[in-house]
C-alpha positions as CSV (number, residue, x, y, z in Angstrom):
1,M,92.7,109.4,117.3
2,E,93.3,112.5,119.4
3,F,95.2,115.9,118.4
4,S,97.0,118.7,120.2
5,T,94.6,122.0,120.4
6,E,97.5,124.2,121.5
7,I,98.7,124.8,118.1
8,F,94.8,127.0,118.2
9,R,95.9,129.0,121.5
10,V,96.8,132.7,121.7
11,T,99.6,133.1,124.1
12,D,100.1,136.6,125.9
13,Q,103.6,137.0,123.7
14,S,101.6,136.6,120.3
15,K,101.5,139.3,117.8
16,I,98.9,137.4,115.4
17,K,98.7,138.0,111.8
18,L,95.1,136.4,110.8
19,S,96.5,136.3,107.3
20,D,99.2,133.8,108.4
21,V,96.4,132.0,110.2
22,P,94.9,128.7,108.7
23,T,91.3,128.9,107.9
24,E,91.4,124.9,106.9
25,L,93.2,122.3,109.2
26,N,92.2,118.5,109.6
27,E,94.7,117.1,111.8
28,G,95.0,114.0,110.5
29,I,91.4,113.6,110.8
30,D,88.7,112.5,108.1
31,K,85.3,113.8,108.5
32,I,84.2,110.3,109.5
33,Q,86.8,110.0,112.3
34,A,85.7,113.4,113.4
35,T,82.0,112.4,114.2
36,D,82.8,109.4,116.1
37,L,85.7,111.6,117.7
38,L,82.7,114.2,117.8
39,A,80.5,111.7,119.6
40,R,83.1,110.0,122.3
41,L,84.2,113.7,123.2
42,K,80.7,115.1,123.7
43,Y,79.9,112.0,126.4
44,E,83.0,113.2,128.4
45,M,81.7,116.7,128.2
46,F,78.4,115.6,129.9
47,Q,80.2,113.7,132.8
48,L,82.4,116.4,133.2
49,Q,79.5,118.8,133.5
50,E,77.6,116.3,136.1
51,K,80.1,116.7,138.6
52,L,80.6,120.4,138.0
53,Y,76.8,120.7,138.4
54,A,77.2,118.5,141.3
55,E,80.3,120.2,143.1
56,N,78.8,124.1,142.5
57,K,82.1,125.3,143.1
58,H,83.2,126.5,140.3
59,S,81.5,127.8,136.4
60,L,82.9,128.0,132.8
61,L,82.4,130.6,130.4
62,I,82.5,130.1,127.2
63,I,83.0,132.7,124.1
64,F,82.3,132.7,120.9
65,Q,83.1,135.2,118.2
66,A,83.7,134.9,114.2
67,M,82.8,137.2,111.3
68,D,79.0,136.0,109.7
69,A,78.1,133.0,108.6
70,A,81.5,131.3,110.3
71,G,79.4,128.7,112.1
72,K,79.0,129.8,115.9
73,D,75.2,129.1,116.1
74,S,76.2,125.2,114.3
75,A,79.1,124.5,116.8
76,I,76.8,125.8,120.0
77,K,74.0,123.6,118.5
78,H,76.5,120.3,117.4
79,V,79.1,120.7,120.7
80,M,76.6,121.4,123.3
81,S,73.6,119.3,122.4
82,G,75.0,116.4,124.7
83,L,74.8,118.6,128.0
84,N,72.5,118.6,130.4
85,P,70.0,122.1,130.0
86,Q,70.2,122.3,133.6
87,G,73.5,123.3,134.1
88,C,74.2,125.2,130.6
89,Q,72.7,128.7,129.6
90,V,73.2,130.1,126.0
91,Y,72.9,133.8,125.7
92,S,72.8,135.9,122.1
93,F,73.4,139.3,122.2
94,K,72.1,142.2,119.7
95,Q,72.3,145.4,119.6
96,P,72.0,146.8,123.2
97,T,68.5,148.1,124.4
98,S,68.2,151.6,125.5
99,E,68.4,150.5,129.2
100,E,71.6,148.2,128.2
101,L,73.1,152.0,126.9
102,D,72.7,153.3,130.5
103,H,75.0,151.4,131.8
104,D,78.7,150.8,131.0
105,F,79.1,148.1,128.4
106,L,80.3,145.4,130.3
107,W,76.9,145.4,132.7
108,R,74.5,143.2,130.7
109,H,77.7,141.2,129.9
110,Y,77.8,140.7,133.7
111,K,74.4,140.0,134.4
112,A,74.4,136.8,131.9
113,L,77.4,135.2,133.8
114,P,77.0,131.8,134.4
115,E,76.1,130.6,138.3
116,R,78.4,127.9,140.2
117,G,78.2,124.8,138.6
118,R,77.0,125.6,135.4
119,I,78.1,126.5,131.9
120,G,77.4,129.3,130.1
121,I,78.0,130.0,126.8
122,H,78.0,133.9,125.2
123,N,77.1,134.1,121.4
124,R,78.9,137.2,121.0
125,S,80.0,139.0,124.1
126,H,81.7,142.4,125.8
127,Y,84.1,141.9,122.7
128,E,81.8,143.7,120.5
129,N,82.6,146.9,122.2
130,V,85.9,146.8,120.9
131,L,85.3,144.8,117.6
132,V,82.5,146.1,116.1
133,C,82.4,149.4,118.0
134,K,85.7,150.0,116.9
135,V,85.3,149.0,113.6
136,H,82.2,151.8,113.1
137,P,83.8,154.2,115.5
138,T,80.1,156.2,116.1
139,F,78.7,153.3,117.9
140,A,81.3,153.5,120.5
141,S,80.5,157.1,120.8
142,N,76.9,156.6,120.8
143,E,77.2,154.0,123.5
144,S,79.3,155.5,125.7
145,Q,78.6,159.3,125.6
146,V,81.9,160.2,124.3
147,P,82.4,162.5,121.4
148,L,83.5,160.9,118.2
149,S,87.1,163.2,118.8
150,Q,87.7,161.3,121.8
151,I,87.6,157.8,120.3
152,N,91.3,157.2,119.8
153,D,94.1,154.8,121.0
154,K,93.9,155.9,124.6
155,F,89.7,155.4,124.7
156,W,90.4,151.5,123.2
157,K,93.5,150.7,125.6
158,S,91.1,151.7,128.7
159,R,88.5,149.3,127.2
160,Y,91.2,146.4,126.9
161,K,92.2,146.9,130.2
162,S,88.8,147.0,131.7
163,I,88.1,143.9,129.5
164,R,91.6,142.3,131.3
165,N,90.5,143.1,135.1
166,F,86.9,141.9,134.5
167,E,88.0,138.5,133.2
168,E,90.5,138.6,135.9
169,H,88.1,138.9,138.8
170,L,86.0,136.0,137.2
171,N,88.8,133.7,137.3
172,A,89.5,134.8,140.9
173,S,85.7,134.3,141.9
174,G,85.7,130.9,140.5
175,T,84.6,131.3,136.8
176,T,87.2,129.8,134.2
177,V,86.9,131.9,130.7
178,I,87.7,130.1,127.4
179,K,87.1,132.4,124.3
180,F,87.0,131.4,120.7
181,F,87.6,132.9,117.4
182,L,86.2,131.3,114.6
183,N,88.5,131.8,111.8
184,I,86.5,132.2,108.2
185,S,88.2,132.6,104.6
186,K,86.7,135.1,103.1
187,E,86.1,132.9,100.0
188,E,84.2,130.5,102.6
189,Q,81.9,133.5,103.8
190,K,81.0,133.9,100.1
191,K,80.0,130.5,99.5
192,R,78.0,130.4,102.6
193,F,76.3,134.1,101.7
194,L,75.3,132.1,98.4
195,K,73.8,129.3,99.8
196,R,71.7,131.4,102.2
197,I,70.4,133.4,99.6
198,E,69.4,130.1,97.3
199,D,68.4,128.6,100.1
200,P,64.9,129.3,101.2
201,A,65.0,127.8,103.8
202,K,67.9,129.6,105.1
203,N,67.0,133.3,103.6
204,W,65.8,134.3,106.7
205,K,70.2,134.0,108.3
206,F,71.0,136.8,105.7
207,S,70.8,140.4,105.5
208,S,72.2,143.0,103.2
209,S,73.7,144.3,106.3
210,D,75.8,141.2,105.9
211,L,77.2,142.7,103.0
212,I,78.3,146.1,104.3
213,E,80.6,144.5,107.5
214,R,81.9,142.0,104.4
215,E,83.1,145.3,103.0
216,Q,84.8,145.7,106.3
217,W,86.7,142.9,106.3
218,E,90.1,143.9,106.8
219,N,89.3,146.2,109.3
220,Y,87.8,143.5,111.4
221,M,90.8,141.1,111.1
222,K,93.1,144.4,112.5
223,A,90.5,144.5,115.0
224,Y,90.9,141.4,116.2
225,E,94.3,141.0,116.0
226,D,94.2,144.0,118.3
227,V,91.9,142.0,120.5
228,F,94.3,139.3,120.7
229,E,97.2,141.0,121.3
230,A,95.7,143.0,124.3
231,T,93.4,140.7,125.9
232,S,95.2,136.8,126.1
233,T,95.6,135.9,129.0
234,D,97.1,132.5,130.9
235,E,93.8,132.5,132.7
236,S,91.2,133.8,130.2
237,R,92.5,132.1,126.8
238,W,91.7,132.9,123.2
239,F,91.6,130.0,120.6
240,I,91.6,130.5,117.0
241,I,89.8,127.8,115.2
242,P,90.3,126.8,111.3
243,A,86.8,127.1,110.7
244,D,86.4,126.5,106.7
245,K,85.3,123.1,107.5
246,K,82.4,122.8,109.8
247,W,83.1,119.4,111.1
248,F,86.7,119.7,112.1
249,A,85.9,123.2,114.0
250,R,83.2,121.4,116.0
251,V,85.9,118.6,117.1
252,A,88.6,121.5,117.9
253,I,86.0,123.5,120.1
254,C,84.5,120.2,122.2
255,K,88.0,119.0,122.7
256,I,89.1,122.7,124.4
257,I,86.0,122.4,126.4
258,V,86.9,118.9,127.6
259,D,90.1,119.5,128.2
260,T,89.2,122.9,130.4
261,L,87.0,120.9,132.1
262,K,90.0,118.6,132.9
263,A,92.1,121.3,134.4
264,I,88.6,122.3,136.2
265,D,88.5,118.9,137.5
266,P,85.1,119.1,139.2
267,K,84.4,115.9,141.6
268,Y,81.2,114.5,143.2
269,P,80.9,115.7,146.8
270,V,81.6,113.2,149.3
271,L,79.6,113.1,152.5
272,E,80.7,113.6,156.2
273,E,80.5,110.7,158.4
274,K,77.4,112.1,160.3
275,E,75.3,112.5,156.1
276,S,76.4,109.2,155.2
277,D,75.2,107.5,158.5
278,S,71.7,109.5,158.3
279,L,72.0,108.1,154.6
280,Q,72.3,104.5,155.4
281,E,69.3,104.6,158.1
282,S,67.3,105.9,155.2
283,K,68.2,103.3,153.5
284,E,67.4,100.5,155.9
285,K,63.8,101.9,156.5
286,L,63.5,101.9,153.4
287,L,64.3,98.0,153.1
288,S,62.3,97.3,155.9
289,G,59.2,99.3,155.1
290,D,57.0,98.9,152.2
């Protein structure tokens, strides 16, 4: 069973109000059907990745953003598990180091871009600089060496413009960018936090700071809405994925990646006539020898 993922896409004309966007959907499939569909999509993604790697002309950058406990890590684990590790790399961005703070905010993300032929996955990304930094302006002031009084609308518009230009440059250079926001409800986040606290095997996933960020929920929603409005383009797409049901989110993410790779349309290299003749000679030598 197939379904369209266009309903999750943010267009550059959109003015998103996240309170109106569903956090739970199933698009006519159940959990068992989703398991089968995910397996088929992962195999299709593997085949497309092999062509992407062999062709060595294009790359794919996949960005994951979300509130805590929305399922970014598990989505990456389950969706990407079928890929060839040689052609895939995952970066998880934490608080910037002193070296990173001595450069512009895009520097460390530029360093982590996928080479041609590879799929790069960024668990959090350069968007933290217009999300957590916008909710906590002192972070932006400290890392940019700009007085707090100058962290204003002009400052954020400049950052959005830098991000658009950065992603436009990537697309022009052969790197397709797709961006996922895993849209979890506040109620579901509460349930997952409680599971982390109650399960000793998951205690390490929870921090008291998670509750401090949870108190800023509405501010984060507004920051995300501003991001979608300012940085959604046809070339660099945002997809808002309903994340209350992890199994559905994984299927939706995988299908979007497969559709994106199909649009890139990678192909196995075709040998030139001289190389093809040399290949045939090598075959004949192998068949005639020991």
